[in-house]
N, C-alpha and C positions, 0 to 999 in steps of 0.2 A: 514844614512840620504839619502832620495830617492829624486827624482827630484825635486817634487812638493816643498818639504821643503827648497832645494836649492834655488828656485825662490822665494819662501816667503820671507826669508832673504834677497836675492838682492833686493826684493820691498821695503823692510824695510830701506835698507842702502839708496836706492834713495831717499825715502821719507826724510830721514834726510836730504840729501845734497839739496833735492828740497826747502824744507821749512825752512832752516836756523837753526843751534844750537849756541847758546851762555851761556856759564855757566851753561848747563844743563838745559835752558828754551828754549822753541821753538820760532822763529822768529814772531814777530807781524804780523797780518795780513795786507796786503798793503805793506809790505817790499821785497815783491817776484820780483818787478820792478828791484831793484838792484843787484839781483841775477844773476850770469853770468852761462849759462848753455850752455851743448853741442850744437850743432847746430842741430842735430837729433831730438831736443826734444821741444815741446812748452809747455808753461805752461798757465793755465786758473785760473779765479778767482774760490776759492774752493766754491762747492755746496753740498747739499745731496741729493740723489737718495734714491726712495723707494726701499724696498725687501733689501734681505741678499744674498751675494755671496755665493756659495759653494766653501770648501776649498779643494776640490779633484776635478779633471776634469774625466769624463769618456773617452772611448774609443774615437778617430776620434773627440776628442775637445782640444783647446788648450787654455792658460790662457791668459787675458787681465787685467791689472793693473788697479788700481782705478784712478779716475779723479782728478787732483790737490793733490795726496796724501789724500783724504778725503775718500777714498774707498778703501777697501780689495779688493783681485784678483776676478776676474770672469770667467768662463768657458763659452765659445762660440763653436759654430759647425767650426771646422777646414774648411769645404768648404764655411761657410757662414759668416767669418768675419766681411765682410764690411756691413750686414744685422743688426748686433748687437741684435739677435734676444730675446736671454735671460739677455745681459747687462744690460738692461734698464726695464727689467720687464715684457716685452711683445713685440709684433711682431711692430716694429718702423713704419714702412711706414703704415701697415696696421692697426695698433691699434691707432696710435698718435691721427688721427683724429676722433676717437669716445671716448676718454679717457676726462673726464671734468678736465677743468684747464691745459692742454697740449696743446702746439703745436711742430711742426716739425723745427727744426734748424740746423745749419751746423758749425761744429766745429772741431778742430784736438784735439784728445784725446792726453794725455801723454803716448804716445806708438811709434811704429816705424814708424811714418809719414805715416801711412795709414788711409786713409779719412774714415768716418763711421758717421751715423747719429743715434740720441738718442733722446730720449723723456725726457724732464725735464718740471718742473713747469714754468708756465709763469714768476711769480715774483723771479724766481732766475736765469735769463739767464745768461750763463757766459759770461765774459770780457776777450780779449786778454790783457795781459799787459807785453807783449815781444815787443811791439812796432812794429810788423808788419802790413803792411797797404796793401801789393801788392795784396791780394787776394780780393778787394772791386771790386764790378762790375757796371755798368751805368743800368739804368732803362730797364727794359725787351723791345724789339722792338716790333712796333705796325704792324700789320700784315694783309695786306687786306682780308675781308671775315671771319676771325677768332677772336675769344675771348680768353684772356687769364684769368688765375685764380692762384692765390697764394699769401702767405704774402710778396714776394718781390714786390708786386704790389705798396704797401702802404708804405713799409718799408723806412726808412730815410736812412739807411745804408745798402747795400746788400754786404753780405759778403760771404768767400770761402763757396761752399756747398748747398748753396740756391737754390731752385728749381722753375720754374713755368710751368704750364701745359697749351697749348694750343688745342683749339677743333674749328672746322668748325661751321660756323653759320647755322641755319635752311636753309634747299633747299640747301645747299652747302656739298660737301663730300671731304676727304683728298685724295690726290693722290701723294703727297710725302713730304718728310719733317720730322722733329721730333715734336712730341706731346710733349715731356718735355724736357727743356732746364736747364740747371744747369750752375750756376755761378763758374768758374775754371780758376785759374790765372788771374782773372780780366776780361775775357771775357765768353760770354754765348756759351756753347757749343751747339753742333748739328747745322742743318741747319732748315731755316724758312720753316715752314709748307706751303704747297700749298693748297688750298681750290678751288674746281671749282664748278661751279651751275650743280644741278643733274636736269635729265629727267626722266618721265614717261616710262613704257615698251612700247617697238615700237608698232605703231597701228597694227591691224590685219586686213586683206581683204579676201573676200571670194574666190577670183579668185587668188591671189598670196601669197607667204609665205615668211617670213623674215629670213635672215641668217647673222652669226657673232656673236661676243663675246658678245656683249650688249644684246640679246636675253635672254643667261641665267646668265646673270652678277647679282649680288645682288645690286649694284649701278651702274646708267649710269651716267656719267658727260659730259661736255661740251667737245665737239671736238669727242665724239664715234660715230662711223657711223654702219649702217646695210644697207645691199645688198636684193633687193627683185626680185623675180623670179616667173614666171608663175607656178602654180600649174600642175601635170601632167593632160592631157586632153584639155589646154589650152593653147593658143598663144599670143604673143604681137607684136606690131611693132617692139619692141627693145628687147634685150634677158634680161636685165636687167635694173633696176635704183638703185640711193644709197638715203637715207636720213641722216641726221647729226643732232645730238642734239646742239641746238644752243639757248642759254639764256632761258633754262628750256623748250623747246618743240622741235618738230621734223620737220625739214624744207627738202623739196625736191620733186620732181613729182611724182604723184601715176601712177604706172605701170597698163596700159589698157590690161586685157586679156580676150580674146574671146573665147567661146568654139570651139573646133576641129569639122569638118565635117567628116563624114562616105563616103569611095568608095561602089558603088553597090557591094554585096557580090556574090559569084559564083555561077552556076547553073550547074544542072547534068540532065542527059536524063530522070531519074525518077521523078523529080518535078519540078516545077517553082514558082517565086514569084510574089507579084504585091503591089504597083504600081513600074514601071521601071524606074529608073533615073541613072543618071550617079553620081551625089553628092546627099547626104542627110543632113539635118540639124540635129543637135543633138535633140533628142526628136522624131523626126519621126519614124514612125513603116512600116513594111513589112508584109506580111500574107504569108507563105509558103502553097502550095497544091500539093498533089500527081498527076501525069498524069494519065489519061484512062488506065483501066487495073491494076492498083497499088493502094495499099493502106497504110496509114501511120501507122508505127510500133515504132516511137520513134522519139524524139526532139520535141521543141516547135514550134509551128504553127506561133506564133507573136514574130519577134525580133525587138528590139529598139535601136536607134542609140543614143548611149551615150559618149561624149565628145570623138567622134573620133572612137569609139569601138563599135561593134555589140554586144549587151548584148540579151540572155545569149551567152559568147564566145562558139565556135565550136557547136553552137545551129541549123546547117543544119538538116531538120527534114529525116528520114529514110523512104524510100518505097520501099515495097515488091511487088512482084506478088501476084494477088488475085483470090480466086475461087467465082463462085456465091453462093448465099443464099444456103443453103444444103434443098433439097426437102423436102415437107412435105409427108409422104407415109403412106398408109393405115393402120390402126392398128398401128401406130409406135408414139414415142415421141422422141424427142432430148433432152439428159437427160445431158450433159456435155461438154464443150470444153477445150481446153488446155490453153486458156486465158480468162475464164470467159464467158462474155455474147457481144462478139466483134459486132463491128457494119458492120465491113468488113472481110473477110477470107484470110489471106495470106499464103505464100508459107511455108508448114511444119507444120499448125495447122491441129488439128485432131476434130472429132465431133465423137460422141458414140450415137447410137439410143438403144431403149427397147421397147418391145411389150407394148401395153396398156393392161390394166386389161381386162381378158377375152380373149386375145390372146395368143398364144404362136409361138417362132419363130421355123421355118420349113426351111429357108435358107438364103442366103446371108450373109452380114458382118454386124457384130455391129459397127467396127469402121471404119471412113472413113478418109482419110488424105490427103490435098491439094498439090499437085503435079503437077508441071509444068501448074498451072490453071485449073486443073480438080481434081474430087474427085478419089482416088482409091477404088478399089473392087466395089463388085455389092450391088444392093440395098437390104435392110434386107426383107425378106418375113414373114408376121406374120398370122396366122390363127385364128380362132376363137377356144378357147377352153372351156371345160368344167370345172367346179371346180372338187377339188378331191374328188373321191368316198366318200362318206361320211361313218364314223364308226356309224354303225346300233346296236341296243342292241340285244345280243344273235346272231350275225351273223358275218361273216367275207368274205373277198375276197379270192375268188380262186386264187392261185398264175399264174401268166402268165409265159409261158415257156420263153419268151422273157425278161423277168425281169419287175420291177416296172419302167414305163417311167415317165420322169421328167415333163410332161405337158401331158393332154389328149385333143387331137385335133378331129376335126369333123369325126364320123364314127367309132371311137374306141369304145370297148365295153369291159362291167366287167361283173363278174358272183360271186354273193355271194351264201353262203351256211350257214346253221344253225350250231351254236356250238354244242358241246357236251353237253347234258342236256337241248337241247332248242329243238323245233319242230316250222316247219314252219305252219301258219293259215294264212297268206295271203300276199298279194304284188307279186313282180316279181324279180325271181332269176339272170336274165339277163337283163340289162342296155346300152344303146347305147347313146354315144354322137350326139346329134341333135339339131342344130341351138345353140348352147352353153349351153343345158341343157340335163339332162339324162332322156332317155324315160322310160315310165311305173310307177309302184309306188313302194316304199321301200318296201322291202322282210318284212315281219313281222313275228318274231320269239318269240315264248314265252316258258318261263320255264318248264320244265315236270318234273314228280317226278317218281321213280321207283315203282313198287306195293308195297303196304302197306305191313306193318308185318302182318303174321298170328299169331294169339293170341288163347293161350289154351282157352276151354271152352267159345268162341265166334263164332258169325256168323256174316256177313258182308250183309250191304243192297245189295251191288253189286254183291253179289255170290262168282263167281271165280274171282279173281284179274287179269287182263291184266299185259302186260309187264310195261307199263307207263301211267301216266296220266297226261293232261294238266293243265296248271296254273288255281287254282281256282276250280278244281273238288273236290268234298267231299264226304268221305266213313262214314257211320255209323255203328259202331261195337253195335251187341247185346249179350248179354250172353246168353249162351245156357240153355234151361231149366234145372232146378235144380241149376243153379246159378245167384249171383247177382251180381252187379257192387260195387266193395266197393271203387275205387280209378281209376284214370286215366281219358281220355275223350274220351266219346261215337262217337263223331264226328272228325274226321282229314280232314284238308284241304290243297291241295297242295299250299305251296306258298314259291316263289323263290327256286323251286327245292326240298324243304324238306316239310315232314308231319307236319303239326302244333299239339300241344297238346302232351300228352304223352300217352303210352299205356294204354287201359283200363284193369281193372284186376277183373276178375270175380271166386269168391269163391263158393264152394258147400255149399250153406245153403239153409234153406227154403226160396223159393222165397216169394214176399210179396203175401198174400192170391189172390188165382185166382179169376179173375174179375167173377161177378155174373152178367148175362145179366140182365139189368134192376134191379140190386140190387147194395145193399150198405153195408159194414161192418159195424159192431156194437161194441160200445165201444171204448177203446183207442187203437190206431195204432201205432207202433213201426217200426223203420227204419229197424230192423235185428229181424227175429223169429227165435228162437231155438227150439230145440226139447220139446214138451209138451204144446207150446204156441198153444192155441185154437183162432180162429178167427170165429164169428158169422156174418150172412148175413140177409138183410133184403131186400125186393123188393122196389123201388122206386115207387114213385105214379105213377099209370098207369099200374104198373106190379106187378105180384103176383106169388107166388109160392105154391106148393102144401103141405109145411111145414115147420117147421125151417130147415134152411140152416146153418151148421156148419163145419170147415175143423181143423185138428188136426197136427201140424209141427212134423214129426216123425223123429227118428234116422237117418234115412237114407237121411234126407235132403228134404223129400216129405211131402205133404199134404194129410192125411190121413182120413178117415171118409166123404168123399165128399158125400152129399146128392143128390141123384138124380135129386131133385127138382130144377128147374131154374128158372129164371124170362126171359121171351123170348122178343126180339123185335129186328129189323134190320136197316140197313142204306142204302141208294140208291147206285146207282154205284159213286165213287168218281169224283169230276168235273176236268177239263182239264185246262191248261194254256196255250196260245201262246208261241211257241218257249220253251216248257219246257218238260222234260220227265217224267214220273210217273212210280215210283217203287212201288211193292207192296211185301214186307216181307213174307206175309201169303195169297200166292194166292188163297188159298181153303178157307179162312174165311174173304173175301173183305167185306162181308155184316153184319159181325157180331159186336155186341157192343164191344168195345175196339180195333177193328181193325185199322192199321195205314196206311197212303200212304205217300209216300216220293218223292217231287218234286225237279228236279235241272233243270236249264237253259240247251239249248243243247249248240253243241259247235259253236261258234262265236257269243254268246249272253252271258250277265251276269244280275242278279238281280239288279233291280236298288236300293233295298232296303240292310240292312246292313248284312243279313244272306245268305251265297251262298246256303242254303238247305233249303226247307219248308217243315213241318211235319204235316200231317191232321189226327186227329183221330174220327173213328165213336163213337159218344156221344150222347146220348138220341135219335137214329134215324137220327142224323145229322152229317156231317163232319164238325168240327170245327178245327180252325189252323188259320195261317196267310196264305197271298196271296203272289204268286211270279209273279213279273214284269220283264220279260226278255226281255232286250233290246239290239240292236245291240253294241258290244263292241269295233268296229273299224270304221274309217271315211276311204272316198275314197282320193285321192291326193288333196290337198290343192288348192282351188280355184286360177285363176290369176286374178291379179289386174293392171290395164293400168300403164305402167310407174315405174313399180315396180317389185321386184324380193324377193321369197320367203326364208327364212332361212331354214335350215335344220332341220328336226323334224320327230317324229314317228307318224303313223296314229291311236294309240290305244286311248281307251277313257280317257280325260283328259290331252292327248298332246297339247302343243301349238305351233303356229309357229309364227314368227316374221318376217313382211314386212320391206322394205328397199327401198325407193325410188332410182330409178337411177342416176348417177352421172349427175348432172347439173338440177336435179328436187326437188321439195320440198314438203313435204305434207301439203295440207291446211286443212285438217280434224285432227282427233284426233288418235295419235299413239298408238294404243292397238292392243296386240294380238290377232290372231284367235286360237278358243280351239275348240278341238274334243270333243264333247258333244253327246254320247250315238251314234257314227256314221253320224253324222251331223256337219260340221264345223260352228261356231259361232262368229261372232266379236261384241262386245260391242259399237263400235263407228264406225268411218267413215275413209276411208284414199281416199284422192285425190292427185295424185302426179302431179304437174305442173312445166314447167321448169321455173328455177330461179337460182340466184347467191347465194354463200354461203354469210355469215355476212361479211358486209365490212372488209378488213384487216387495222389492228393497225398500226400507223405509230409512230416511236420514236419521242415523244416532240409535238405530235399534237393529236388534239379531233376533233371528228365528231359535226359540228354545226347544221347538220338538224336533222328533226324528225326522231327519231329511228322507224325502222318498225319491224314486226316481221318475213315479209317473205319479200326478194327483189326479184322482177319478172323482165322481160326483160324490160329495157328501164328506171328503176329506177336511181334517183342519189344520191349520196352522197356528203357534202361538207366538207372539212377539214380545220383546223385554227392552227396555231402553239400555242401551251401553253405559259401560261406565264413564261418568264426566257427562253425561246428558240428563234429563228429566223432562218428565211429562209436562206439558203445558194447559193438556186439555183434561186429562183423568187423573186423579191421584192414585189409581191403582197401577201395578208393575206388570201387570201381566195383560195382552189383549190378543182376542182370537179373530181370525177371519176363516169361512167355511166356503167350499168349491160348489158353486149352485148355478147349474146351467152353464159349466163351462167358463164362470166368471168368479173371481173371489169377492164375497161380500162380508161386510162386518163394518163397526163404526169406526172412522176416521180415527188416528192415532198419530199424534206429533211428538218427538222426541227432541227437544232443544239443547244445545251447548250450554253449559254452566260453568262458572268459576268460582273458587273458593275465596274466603272472605278478603278485602283488598289488603295488600301488604302493607308494613308499615314503613314509614320513610321518615328518615332523621330531621328533626326539628321541625315538623309537619303533622297536623292533624288531619284525617278524612270525614267528610261527611257522605257514606253511603247509604243507596235507599235500602229498602228491607229486601231480607233474602227470599228466594234465591236469586242469584245474579247470573240472567239468561245473558246469552250471547248478544252483544251491543249495547249490554249495560254501561254506563260511563258514571263515573265518583268524581269527586273534585277535593281537590288538596290545598290545605290553606296554611301558611307559615304560622308558628307560634307567635303571641306577643315579641316585639323587639327585634323581629329580623323581617326580611325582605325576601319576596322572590325573585329569583334572577334566571333569566336566558332560557328558560324551560317551562313548558306547558302544566298545567297543573290539573290535566285531565287523564285518567286512566281508562281504557275503555277493555271491556273483557271481549275478546276475540281466540277463537279456537281452543276455548278451555283455560287461556291464560290472561294476565292481565297485560294490556300493552300500552307504552307510553314511557317517557323518559321519568325519572324522579324529579318532584320540583325540589329546586336549589334554594335553600334559605341561607342566608348568611346575614352577616353584620354588617352596617354600614361604616365606612371611613370617613374620617375626618376630611375638611375641606384641603385639596391639591395645595401644597404653598407655592406661593407667586416667587421665582427667580429671575431677576433680570437677564436678559441677552441672551435667553434659551428659549427654545422651542418644546412641547410638552407632546409626546407621541404615545398614544394609549395601545401600549403593546398587548395586555391581555385585561381587557375590560369586559366581564360577561353582561350580556345585555345593557351596556352604555351605562353601567352604575360603577360606583366607586365602592367595592364592596371586599370582603375578606378576600385574600389572595391576588385581588386587582394588583397589575402590576403597569407601572408607567415609566417612560423613559424620557429624561431631560436631554435635550441635544444642545449644545450651543448654536446660535446662530450662526450664519454665514460671516466669516470675517472675526470669529472668537473661537478659543481653545479653551479645552477643560484642564484647569491647574489644581482642582482639589474637589473635593465632597463624592458624593455618589449620583451616577447617573442614572442607574436603576432603582426604583422606590416601589416597597411593597407594602400592600395594606394588611397589617397584621395587629389583631386585637384591635381595631378601631383607630389605629394611628400607622403613620408612616415611618418605614424602618430606613435608616441610613442617614446621612446629612446633606443639606441643600447643597447642589452642585456649584462651583465657582469657575466662572468663564472670563478668560484676560482676550482680549482684541488680538486678532492675527495681522500678519505685517503683508504689505505688498510685495511684490517680486524686488529683491535685492538690487539696490542701485548700481548703476553702470559706471566704472570707474577706467579711466583712461588706460589703454595697453595692459588690460587685465581679463581673466574670466575667471566663471565660476567653474569650480573644481566639479561639483555636483549641482544639478538642477532638480527642482521639483515645482509640482502645481500649486501647491500650498505651502505656507510658510506660518506655522504655529507659534503661538507664546513658547518662548524658550529655544526654538530653533536656533540652531549656529550654521553659518555657512561659511565656506572657505573660499579665497580668491587665490589666482595664481597668476602669475605672470606669463603674458601671451610668448610664444616663439619669438627667439629674436630680441628679446629686454631683458631686463636684470632688475631686482628688488633693490630700490634706493632707500626705500623706509617705509613707515606705516605699519599696520596691524593685517595679518592675511586673514582675520577671522570679525564677522559680524554677529551678533546675538539678536534674534526678536525679542523685545520687551516692551509688552502691552501695547502691539500696533507700530512700533517704532525701531528701527535698526539703531543699536549701539555699540559703538566701539572707539577707541582713542583718536586713532587717525586712519583714514583711508591708506590702502597699499598704495604705494608710490612705485611704479616700474619706468624704466626709460630705455632706450635702444642706446646701446654702447657705439663708441667709435673706436677706429682702430688708433693705432699709435700715430701721434702729430706728425704731418709730413717736414720734412726737412728741407733747408733752402742753402745754399752755398755761402760761405763765409757769413754764417748766422749762428746762434745759440739759442735754446729756447729756455725761456723761464716759466714755470708753471705758479700759476696762480690760484689763490682761494676764492675759486667762483663754482658756485652750484654745489650738489650734494656729494658726500664721500662715499665711495666705493672700492675697496682695497682692490688694486691691482687691475682697476678698469678705468678706462674715462667715459663717461656718462654725460647727459644732458645737462648743458651750462658750464662745462668745465673749460677753462679758458687758459691757453698757451702765448705767452708773448715771445715776439723774436727780438733778439737784441742784435746789431752787426757787430763784427769784430774791430777790435780798434783800427784806426786807419780808413775803415768804410762806414758806409751811410746807405740808408734805406731810402730808396729812391720813388717807392711808391707811397700810396697815402697811408696805408693802413700796416701794424704791426702786431695785430692780435689775431688769433684764429680761435673760436668757439665750436663745441661740440652741439650740434643741434639735429635731431632726428637721426643720430646714427651717423652722421657726416661732418668734416671740420669745413665751417664757414668762416669766410674774412678774405681780404684781400692778400694775394701772395708777397712775401716781402723779397726785395731786389736788392741786394748788398752790392754798391760799386765802392770803387776807390775814390776818396777824397781828391779833389783837384786842387786845394788849396793848402798852405802849409800848415801843419796841425800838430801840436806838441800831443805826443800819445805818451801816455803814462802805461807802461808795462805792468801788467797784473799776472803775478804769478798764482797758477792755481794747481791744485792737485787731483787726483781722481775722486777724491771722496766729497760729498757735498760741504757747502757751505756751512758751518753751525750757525743753528737759529734759535730765537728765544721764544720760547712754547707759552702759550696762555691757554687756559681752558673755557670752554664755551657750552651750552647745553646740547646735547645730540641724543637721536634716538638711541635708547638704550645705555645712555649716560653721557660722558662727555668725551670728546675727541681732539687730540691737540690742534691748535691752529697756528702752524709757522708762517713766519713771512715768507714773501716770493724767494723762491732759490733760483739758482742755475742750475739746471739739468744736464747742459751740455758742455763740460769742462774742455777747453782746448790749450794744447802745449803752447807757450807764448813764443813768436817768432815763426810760426807754422805758416805758411802760404799756401798748402796743396789742400785746396777745399774737400776733395774727396778723400784723401789721408783723415784731415781733420775730423771728417763725419764719422771716420770710422776708430777713433779713440774712444774706448770705455764708455760709452754713452751710459749714463744712470738717471732711471726714471724713478721720480719719486712720486706718488701719489698721495695727494694731500688730504 
């Protein structure tokens, strides 16, 4: 018997004692008053409580017996006996006020004098019948500035354990005493609550600050006091004053704090300040300036007295020795300094000079440093220079023994020579730098060709070839007599150093029939004449012959039978052309019909037409053919244009030269190049270079409002104005002017900077911007309103490109602490900035080996609380157990709570019993019985002279023999089994056991003949438990009936065998 049982029996015995017992009948209700009980027990009237008690207590719990003998034992937490948490079916103090039909009462339970509180129905209040009255209390006391609540206020009798709750009135706060008072031994426990009137937060002042506990206290009550002292930078007539909370407001004198003054700052030998005073009021300014011979290199020129301190602190200016402004030197320009473009040049600063375009350095120092008020080094010396000698076509500079100079200064000379394959046809080989230009004309080198090739069976119009020919020279090839041109080019021209065309080819054939002066050929003319061809002639009108004229092409390539008769007529002397050369290939026959004259231009001239060579032929007494117009092929040096310089150019025909106005000048005419046309420079337009300024400079954020001009001459003005979205940072005026002076735009610097509109409003946030205007780069800061926090976004916005950039600050409510759920993991699905704020989403996932069976996995923070219910996780199962001769119909990698799996018998086996399914329940596989599958056996073997009897062994499967089924063999009458066994058993799909061998008895034996029929012998059936219900259990029966007297074993074996599976 365990401890619980002992306690329960004790309770029953006490119950009998308390309720009375007489003749086996319980004492009637109301007779308990006369029952004398031990002093440690109290008895109350019997009443019924809701719920049922547990009969066994868990760990760390104790038993409390029933009330008035009407209740079984209940279990409560060992450490919470006085709270009666489970005894009355709920949380006594917390739940009693929320349960309909119940109220909180005080009583003494039938237990070891421990006072407790329980919830009972209002119409079943217990009454003490033991006569005890010492627990009654008077009415609860009335306390100033407080109100009381509870049933005791209206109860006629206030018994032991009754409670009353006090709270301060509006505008008052508790400072001491007890909120809850309980009736104990006839008096109210605890002390009277003390409620004092409250005050608001202490007032704030611009020049003083409050100190003391009430400044940070959540409640301020009558008598609390704060102390005010002046803020830093202020002073008062007294060090401090006090203010006291009195009747809901603050009483006391306000501290008068005045801003502190500043003393005069110290001075040094290098600078001074003004105005000079002994004492400066807060807000007054001084201006610091460097003394003569010094320049400011740091610090703020203006300092301000702020609350007794000079701002900026340590703001004295720095002044250093200074040098004069660097001198302007002839032919030079100042290119840079070590500190940008200073207005003054101090000790250690450096400047750098460079020579202007058209000048070169010949002495002095580029860099000068300010040292002890003077510039170090010597003035740079720059002289006029000439441009680098031009690279001329077909020419090269003769290398100087001293190497190539970096610059070419006044008086220096260079020398050109024509390259191999070129020849000089004009210009000067030696050039001298004079007044910034190269003297003389560019050397003119033209391509040359080597002597043309000598071609067999030909002759040349030039006769004997020379060593080289100039560009454009032409050679005429003629086939020698007895040969004719069948391929190639008769005229070859020198172009770019090579002869144009292909070599002429002259083969030995009959030439075209010889020309007959003043005659013509008769009949068909062919390109080639072969041996035997005949050509007949006739004279042209005006010419006659002394008979028929014909010729015959012979085998030697010559014309035979040339008649002596001819048609005679001559031409005059060939004409001449200016600047042209005449070449007569057949000097002895210059005036004969058919003679030719070849014309070409002399050196320095070229044909204005397309052909470099013109040929005239004596025809009908006249020279016919084209004309030759030879014109000069080079021009002189390009002419000068005032205030302009000419670019590099050749002087050959077709060359162009581009003119550029000098710096500080502009062209008022048409800018067109000058072209060399047959020895003369021609320009289509006009060029007039006048002193002017370049286009006005473009200023960021500003545009020109004045009328645009094509040219800006001396004295022209332009006006600027800031564009929309920009504002001047230097001048308040909206218009700025620059003037063209000495080819330079002059005027005060003008800066337009991009500005933004006022910062945008952001939901739930306030902004603290600086004073407008808001220039490019201005940064403003946003803060959340009280009660909200910033999440995941920057609180800054920057003025960029006229717009405020940066994400809006996200101010959100903070959510309650995330509830803890056993057997789960928490995934922060969406937690902006890692904080649990409005809209945050978290996901609870069951831990490995557990499955969700209820609740919500997704919880969302909404209105400071979490949506949904706590997730419920049940333990998952391991892989289903293996069962003999079975396999799973479906497999999975995980098996969650509630998952059902199905088994099936493997091939070759049969279901014998058990359940085909199992279900995962809280980590375990549950099923009534495992599936039972066995291999079936074939029909039992037959042995001669025997019969089979099926025994009830093993499971029952209709129409099959399965594992454990047995068959017993019996020999026929007059026979006996000579082997040791007569039973075969189905094991693993086959019959095992010794074979039966029935042999005839050798001794005389009385045999009783048994008459059988083909029907089975009747049996007496019983019922026994069986899977799926009950199955009949017959006694062993014969399943091989045999006709009596049969001696044929095979015949007997074939008699209607009946097998009955039990």
